[in-house]
N, C-alpha and C positions, 0 to 999 in steps of 0.2 A: 489612508490605506486603499481606498477605492481607486484613486487616481493612479497609484503605483501599480495596482493589480491590472487596471485597464491598459496602462502603457506596457506592462510586461507581457500581457496576452497578445498585444499587437506585435511586440518584438519577437515573440515566439511564433508568430504567424497564425495565431489561433482566434483572433478577434471575430472573424467572420464565421467561425465554426462553432462558437459557443452561444448560449442564450444571451440576449442583451442585458438581462438582469444579473448575470453571473458575477460581475465585479461587486455589485451591491450586496448580493447574498454572501460572497466570500468575505467581504468586510464585516457583515453582521456576525458571521461565524467567528472571525478573528476577534471581534470585540467581546463576544460571549466567552471565548477561550481565555482572554486576558482577565476578564472579570472573575471567572471561576478559578483561575490560577492563583488568585489572592488567598483562597481558602483550601485549594487542592493542588497538589503538584502535577500539573499537566504538561508544562513546557518550561525549558530553561531560557527560551527566547521571549523576552518581555517587552521589547520595543515594538510599537505598532508597525513601523516601516519594515522591521526585520521579520515580523510575523508574515507580512504581506509577501516579502521576497523569499525568505528561507523556508517557509511552510507552504503558502498557497502557490507561488509560482514554481517552486521546486516540484510540487506534485503535478501542476498543470503541464509541465514539460513532457510528461509521459504520453500525452495525447498525440504527440508528433511521431510516436513509434508504434502505436497500436490503435485499432478501431474498436471502440467500446460500445457503439450504438447497439442497443437491444441485447447486450450480452449480460452475463452474470459474473460478478467479481467478489472474491472473498479477501478481506484485508486482515492478515494474521498479525497479532500483536499490535493492534491498531493504535493503542495509546489514546491520544487526544483526537483520533479520527483520520490520521494521515497515512497513506494518501486517499483512503476510501471516500471520505466526505467531500473533499474538493473535486474529485473525479465525478462524483454523483451530481454536484452542483453544475459542473461544466458539461456533463453529458446526462441529461435527465432520464433518458430511456435505459440507462444502465441500472441493473438490479444489484444492490450492494449489501453484503453481509459484513459486519464489523465484529471481529473476534478479539476478546481481551480477557486476561485472567483476573483482572481487578474489578470487582463488582461495582464500586462507586464510579469508576470511569465509565463503565457500560451504562449505568443509570444516567449519567450526564449526557452521554452520546444520544440516548433516547430522547432526553429532554431537548437538547439543542436541535436535533433533527425535526422534532415537532415544532419548535419555535420558528425554524426556517421554512416550515411548510413542505418538507421533503417527504415524498411517498416512495415506496420501494427501497426502504432502508431497514435492515434488521440488525440489531445489536445483541450479541450473545456473550454471556459470561461463562467462559469455559477455558480450559487449557487446550491448546491446539492438538497436542499428541493424544488427547482423549477424544476430542470432537472429531478427529479424523476417522475414528472407528464407528461413528454414528451413521446409520443408514441415511442416504440422501446428501451426505457431505463428501464421502470418499469418491474420488474419480468423477467429480460432479460439476466443477466450475470451469467456465471459459477462461477466466483469469484469476490468478492469486497474486497478491502483492505483499511485500514485506519491506518496511523501511527501518526495521530494528537494527541496532548495531550489534551484530552477532556474526560469527564465522559462517561462511556460505555452506560448509558441510552440515552445520546444525540447522541452518535455515532450510536447506534442501530437504532434510528429513521431516521437518515440521510442515513444510508447505507443499511439496510435490504430491503427497498422497491425496490432496484435495483437488488437484487439477485433472480435468477430464482428458482423455487421449485426444490429441489435436489442440488442446488448450495450452496456455503459456503461464509460467511463473515469472513474474517481473521482480527482480531483486534490485533495490535502489542502493547503490554502493558508491564509494569514493573512487577517484580515478586511479588510485594506486592499488586497486584490488586484483590486478592481473595474477600475481602469485596465488592469491586466495582462490580465484576461479580455477586455476590449474590444479591446486590442491584438492578441490572439490570434485574433480572429474570422475573419480571412482564412485563417489556417493551419488552424483547426478545420474550416472549410467545405471547403477544398481537400483535406483528408485524409479526408473522408467523415463528419464529425461535426457535431453541433449541440449547443449548450448546452441541456440539458433543464431544469436548475434549479440554484440555489445555496442552501445552507442554512448558517446559523451555529449553533454550539453552544458552550456553556461547559463547560470541563473541570471535573468535580466536584472540589471542594476547592481550587479556584484562582479567580482573577479573569481567567483567560486565555480568550479566545474565538477559535475557529478557524472556518474555512469549508471546506465540501466543495463542490467544483464538479463536478456530474455532467454528463458530455458523452456523449450518445447517438450510437452509430454508425448512420448512416442509409444509407450506401453504402460499398461496398468501397473501400479505399485504393488510389489510382492507382499503377500500376507506376512505379518510380523513387523511391518513398518507403518508408522513410526513406533519406536521403542519407548519405554518410559524415559522421562526427562533426565533422571539421574544417569541412566545408561547412555543416553545421547551425549551428555556432557562429558562423562568419564571416558567413553570409547567412541569418539566421532568416526563416522564411516570413512 
């Protein structure tokens, strides 16, 4: 796993920009993930080489599109910690907050962060539409990420309220998300954002291409958003 990650980071042009211990730490994270996955559903990807490529290197690719040094990042619906934890390992000065609605996942994220010796990582058990109303979270983060498989209209309402004006929401999507992005234009504008750019990247060692959609926050999110989850689902913006 370590060799695959190291080779992939070099292919992405990142090997000189990340700490030398990053491949070793990402491997340790991957091993801990697979071990815990035997008793808790954390990932459907269960082969070490695929964990290295489809989780670690997929997340690492974001570093080619944004500068995270010394910034704050909130990972919404983080699940097993993607992309937040790999980005923290690759960029140690990044302050990362991991948000998930499942308590046992959050407990494991705290445990694995401690095992890896990571500081500047906070894991919170909460629903995003509720946490966005908490003081210190709304309009507060330099970057917000989401790797969840959900329509961008829903993700925009869950994520943009957390982004500070001038910050960026990074949505990790498939390459066929063009119509989805167009369909979310109204929601993005209403919530104070605008699509800054979209970039495709190929995951090293695979033929898989993904797209990162960068949505800049240009105005504070209006009061009243995000709505309750049932409302968001039933009546997408």
